[in-house]
N, C-alpha and C positions, 0 to 999 in steps of 0.2 A: 273470482280467480281461481276457482278450483281446477285442478289439473289431474288427469288420469295418470296412474302409474306408469304405463307404457309411454304416454306422451311426455312425461317428465324425464323418464330415462333417455328419450330420444333427444331432448333438449340438452340434457346434461352431457351426452356423448358429443353433441355439437359444440358445446362450451369449452370442452378440452382443447379444441383446435383454434379457439378465438384468441386475437391478439388484443392488445391495447395500446391505443395512441398515447404518446406520452403526456398528452394534454387533454384526454378525452374526459367525459364526465359523468355525472353520478346518480340520480335516484329516480326510479320511476315504476309506474304501472301503465300500460299501453294500450292504444287501440289497434284493431287487428288487421289493418290494411298492409298488404304486402308489395303491392305494385306501383300504381299511380297515386298521385297526390290526392286526388278525389276531394270528397267534402272533409273539411277539417272540423271536428266537434268543437263547439263552443263550450267553455267551462260553465257549469251550472251549480247552483246550490243543492244540496242533497238532504233528503229527509233524514230524521234520527234513525228510522228503521233501515234505511239503505246504508248509512254509515256503520250501524251496528252489525249488519250482514257483511259489510266489507271487512270490518275488524276481524270477525270470525274467520273469513276466508283468508285474510292476510296472516293471522295466526297459524292457521293450518299450513298454508304454503310455505311460510317462513320456517316452520318446524321441519318440514321435509328438506327445504334448502339447507337448513343448519345440519342435518344429518349428513346430507351429501358433502357439504363443504368440510365437515369435520372429518369424514373418512378420506376425502382427498388429502387434507392436510397431514394426518397421521401417516397416510401412505407415503407422502413426500418426506416426512420426517425419518420414517423407517429407512427409506431408500438412501438418504443423504447422511446417515451416521457414518462417521469416519472410521477406518479400519487401519490400525497402525501396523507397520512392517519394521520390526526392530532390526537394526543393523544396517539399514539402507541408508546411505549417504543422501543428505538433503541440501537443495539449494535455497538460498534466502531470496524470497519473492517479496516485494513491496507493491502494495495496491494503493493507489492515490484515488479517493473518491469513495462515495457510499451510496450511489444511485443505482439505476438499473443495470448498467454495464458492469460496474465494480461488483455488485452483490451476486449477479448471475455467474461472474467468474469465480468468485470465492467459494460460492455454493458448489460448484462442479469441480473445483481443484482437489486433487488427491493430497491430503495433509501428511500422508506417509512419505511423500516425495519432496514436499516443500515446508520450509519455515515461513509461515505467512505473517506478514506485517500489514496493518491497515492504517492508513492516515486520512482523515477527513474532518473538515471543520464542524460538522454536525455529529452527534452521537446516536443518530437513528437513521433508519431507512424510511422514505416517504413514499407512499403508494400514490403518486401524482395524479393518476386518472381520476380519483375521487376527491381532489382537493378543492374544487368548486363548491362541493356539497357542504364542505366545512365553513364557508364564507357566510352562510345564513343559518347555520345551526341544524341543517339536515342530518350531518354527521358530526361527531366530535373528533378533534385531532388525534387524541390518543387511540382512536379506533383505526386509524390508517397509517400510524406510525409504529416501528418495531425497533426497540433498542439494539444497537450493534452488538453489544455484549452478549445479550441473550440470543440473538439471531445466531451467532457463531460460537455459542457455547460448545466447548469440546473440539473446535476446529481451529480456533485462534487463542493463543495464550492471551488473556486479558492485558498483561503488561505489554503486548505486541499492538494494541489498539490505542491510537493516538488521536485525540481530539484536537487536531491542529491543522493549520493551512500550510501547504507545500509552497514555499517562496522562491526556491531556486533548485535546479537539478544540474549536477556536474556530471555530464554523460561520459566524459573520459574517465573520471575517477570512479564512476558509479556510485554517486552518493547524492542523497536528497536532504536539503535543508528545510526544516519545519519550523513554524512559529505557532506557539500555544493560542487557543481562542476561548479557554475557559477562564473563569475568575482567578483560578488557582494558578494558572500557567500563562496568563495572557502576556504576550510579548516575549516570552522566554523562547530561546531558540535551541534547536538540537539538530545533529546530523546523523542521517542514518544510511549506512552502506547497503547495497543491493547486489544480487547476481543477475535478477530479472526485475524489470519495472513494468507494471501495468498502469498505464495513464488513462484515467476514467473520470476526470473532474467535470464533466459536463460542459454546459455553456451558460452564458449570462443573458440578460434581457437586452434586446435590441431596442434602442431608443432613437437611432438615426441622429444622433448628436443634438437632440432637443433636451436641454439641461431641465427645462421645467417638467419634463416627465418624471425624473428622479426626485425633484423638489416637492412636486404637488400630487403625483400619481400613486397608485398601488399597483403591485405586480402580482402574479399568481404562479410562483415558482417553489416557494419554501413554505413550510408550516407557518412561519412568523408573517408571511404575506397574508394568509387567509385570517389570521387573528387581527391584523391591521384593518382589513377590509370590514370584518365583523363589527369591530369596534366603531368604525367610521360610520357605518350604517346606523347604529343605535344613537351615536352622538347627533348625526343629523336629525333623525326623528325627534329626539328630546329637544334639541335646540329650537326647531319649528314649533313644537307643541308649547313649550313654556316661555318662548321669547314673543311676547304679544306686539312688540314694537317693530317687528320686521316689516319691511315694505313689500307690497304684493311681488315686485320684481325680485327681491331678495328671497323671498320664500319660494318662488317658482324655481329659482336657480338652485337652492339647496336640495329641492326635491326631484332634481333632474340627475339621474344616474347615467354616466356615459361609459361605454365599453368600446376600446379601439382595438381591432383585430376580429376577422371573421373567421378564424379557424376553430377547431374543436373547443379550446380553452375559453376564448370569448364567447362564443355562442352558448356554451354550457353554463357560463357565470351568468349571462343574460337571462338564461331559462330559470336557473336556480333563483335569481333575484325576483323574477316575476312570480315565481310560485310563492316565494316569501311574501310579497305584496298581496297576492290574491288570497292566501290562507292564513296568514298570521298578522300582517299589518291591520287588516280589517278587524281584528279582535283587539290587538294591543294599542293601535293608534287609528281607530275607526274614522276620525275626522281628517287623516291624512291620506287614506287609501286612494280616493279619487284623484289625487294631485301628484302623487309620486309616480314617475314613469322612467322607462328605460330606453336608451337610444344606442344602437350599435353602429359603429363606424368602421368601414373596411376600404382601403385604397383600390383594391382590385374590382373588377366588374362584377363579381359574384362572391358568395360565402361558401365555406365547406368545399373546396375544390377537389378534394379526395374522394368525395361521394358521387354515386351516379346522380344523373340529372333528376330523375324522379324524386329522389330523397331530399334533394336541395329544394325543389319545388315545394314538397310537403312541408319542409321546415319553414320556408318563407311564408307560406300561407298560415301555418300555425302561429308564427310569431305575429302576423298581422292581426289574427284573431285575438291573440293575447295582449294586443296593444303595445308590443315591442316594436319600435321604429328601427328600420335598416336603412343606413345610408351607404350606398356603395359608391365607387369612383370618387371617394372623398379622401383627400390626403391631409393629414395634420401637419401643420407648419410651425406652430409655436403653441406652448402652454404657459399659462400664467396662473395665478392662484384662483382666479374665478372664471376663466374662459379658455376654450380652445379656439385657435385660430386655424381654419381649415380652408383648403382649396377645393372646390366642388367642380367636377366636369358635368355640363349640363348635356341634355340629349343631343343637342345640335353641335356638340364638340367644343362649345365655348367653355372657359373657365371663369369661376368667380369666387372671390374671397368671401368668407362668412364668419361670423364670430358666435360661438356656441357657449352659452353659460352653463356651468355644471356645478353640482354639489360634491359629487364623488367621480373620480376618474379611475378605472381599472384598465391597465395597459397589457394587453396580450398580443403584442405586434411582432411575435418572432424572438429568435435568439442570435447571439453573436459569440464570438471566441472570448474566453476569458483571458485576463492579462498574461498569466503564465504560459498559456497556449500561444498567444501572440508572440511572446519573447522567444519561445522555442522556434516559431515559424520564421522569425527574422535572423536568428542566430545560427540556424543550422543551414549550410549552404544547399543542401539536397532539398531544403523546404522553400526555397525562394519562390516558388510558384504557388504556394499555399495561400488560401484566402479564407475559407470558412473553417478550416481545421487542419490538424496535421495529416500530411499525406501518408497513407498506409498502403501495404500490399495486400494481396488475397489472404495473407495469414496474420494481418493486423500488425506486422512489423513496421515500426516507424522508419520511413526512408531516411538514411543517413545516420541512424543511431543503433548500434548493436544491442541487442538484449533488452530493447524498449518496445513495448506494444501500446496501442491506443485503440480504445473501443467507445462507442456512444457518440454524443454530440461533440466531444472534442476532436473526433476524427472525421476526416473527409472521405466518405465512401461512395457519395452519389445516391445514397438512399435518404428517405425521409428522416427527420430528427424526431423519431418516436420512441416510446418505451419498448414497443415491439421489436424494433430493430436493435436497440441497445441490449435488450435481454437475449436475443438470439446470438449477438455478436459476442456478448461476454460468455455465454455457455460454450460456444464454439471455440473460442480462444482457450478456455480452460481445458477442453478436450485435446487440443493440440499441445498445450503446455504440458498435460499429463505424459504425452508422448515423449516429449523432450525431457521431461524428469526421468521417465523410464531408461531412456537412452543414456542419460547421464549416470544413473545408477549402475547401469551394465557396463559401461566404459570404466567405472571406478572398480568394479569387481574384477574386470579382465585385467587391469592394471595390478590390482593386488595378487592375483593368481600368477601372473607373469614374474612379479617380484619374488613371490613365495617359492614357486617351482622352478624358475629358471627358463631359460630359452629352450632347452631340449624337451622338457616335460610339459611346459605350458600349452603349446599348440593343441594338443589332444583334449585338454581340459577346457580351454576357452572357445573351442569351435562352435559348440552349441550356443554359447553366448553371444558370439559374433553373429551367428545366424539370426538370433533374436533381435539384435540391433538392425540387421538389414530388413527385417520384416516390419519394423516401426516406421510409419509413414505419416507425415502431415497432410491434412486435407484441406484444400482451399475453401474459403467460406462461401456457402450457398444460402441465400436469403429465401425464406418461404413466406410470402405474404399471406395473412390469414384473414384480412379484412379490417374493417374500422368501425367504431361504435361511437355514439354521442348522444347525450341527453338533450332534449329539446323542450322540455317543459310540459306542464299539466300532465304529469305522470305517462310521458310518452318518449320514446327514443327512436333513433335510426340506427340501422346496422347494414354494412355491406359485407357479406360473408363470402370468403374463398373457400369453396368446398372441394376436396380432391377430384371428385368425379363430375365436376362442372367447370366449363371453359370461362363463362361469365361469372360475375359477381351475383350473389343472391341478395336482393334488397329486402330489408325487413323495416317496418315502421309501426308506429302506435304501441298498443299494448303488447303485441308479440314482440316488438323490437325492445320494449322497455323490460319485459320478463327475461328475455335472452340476455340483455345488457347486465342485468343483475346477477343472473347465473354465471355469466362469463367472468365478472369480476370477483365474484366470491370465490370462484375456482382459482383465480390468479392471486388472491390475497395471499401474503407470504407466510401467515401462520395461522393456526387454529384460534388463537386469542384474538386475532384481527377479525377473522370470519365471525366469531361469536359476537364481538363488540359492534360490529357493523350491522348485523342482524337486529341486535337489540336496538341500535340507533334508529334503523328504519321503522321498527315496530312503534317505538316511543313517538317518533315523529307523526307516524300515521294516526296513533290513538290520541295523543295529547298536543300535538303541534310543536312548535320551537320554543315555547314560553321559557322553559328552564335552561335553554342553551346559554343565556346571558348570565347565569348565576355562577 
């Protein structure tokens, strides 16, 4: 995987423009096909010499990537350091959430214009595109999480960061009610007033009303979800190894990993799981490797609809070679402790019910509005037509509520529910809020001068300030799609890139796609600490496998 300096610089320049789907995945080295699906290489055992050579190449490459990532992070830290302006009146802004939209907004808000308060049930930011890698130990959760207090040090007073859930919003009185979620303050309520409210609480998991999904399945949305999946995998493997009284049918059921959802999250988890089976189960549980298998279920006719056809075909062929079964046109109707009840559409159009035994169910079948969002949609008359999220205008103003804005998955904008979209929305909103903050500060200064100088002398003094106010304009949001990335297993990835000078998407696959995937996500990780830790995790997994991840 040696890369020339010029070529690395070229890839890095491209990586700065790359997006990240909210649920895209995580780690690879990839084969060099850029267009057609072609021949998909079959995984093979490697000699000790080959592995040693790869280790040396990986170490060299990751060292270069680490230097690039560290430089990028230090540059961002330098550019984002707050510059206070004494004496400027500030408005109180409350931000609900700590996901992509909320964090992007806070990072770009001018702290000299606003007193910022953050409310979130979790005390960290989670880099969701890499979450599937944590389910099998490729990465560790601390590597892709960033403590909120550390992330906004110097920008938000720690006393204004509340680990709590917002339970109610009084839009008339401009107050939010919060309830603590930590052991120390669990259940305790408080009321926080605001001048401006940023609603960025994200969305929940879509289960289509199937109660068994929550009772028996695992999701992939929060850090705790990855822990649950990881523990369940080892629980199954150890149960099958040590319980010799299991019937052949029960043993086969336990060793069947099912994934529901053919989007990036579901596909990437299936890929990571198969990597774990091929590379680590064979050493830790060799007697089980040939029997444990993965099935992915999708209701639509195909998987990964956001990618170009050639990349979809490549992924389907790769999954077939890796022994990952894909079942499309299959709708889950019910879930019990041991089986999925599905309705399968046959090639002739007929439908048939089928029972699928499973040992672990990972549910990645989309998102739905959270209860607080639904409450607002039903209680605000202007939101009567809302279905997927709060209706907002091109400035993210919530329809029917003054001084309230919504970004990310909790807002309906007609755009995909991805991290890329939420990140751009949050940054754009902050830019407009900074304009509003400057206008507010100028108005305060104008009023103070008029009061101090009187009506006769004030006009000449405030004319320049009023001109400044007139020049401050809000800009409607413009989304710039930069492409999509996904890890598809066996150290391979796919990427659809949107480059400024090209009308069509540029598809990458294999090793090239994997290298680009890693560079892009390293660049987007939110801190130098996370970049360094992810590099170390990749290197450890490459050299020593995932054995120590369970410790």
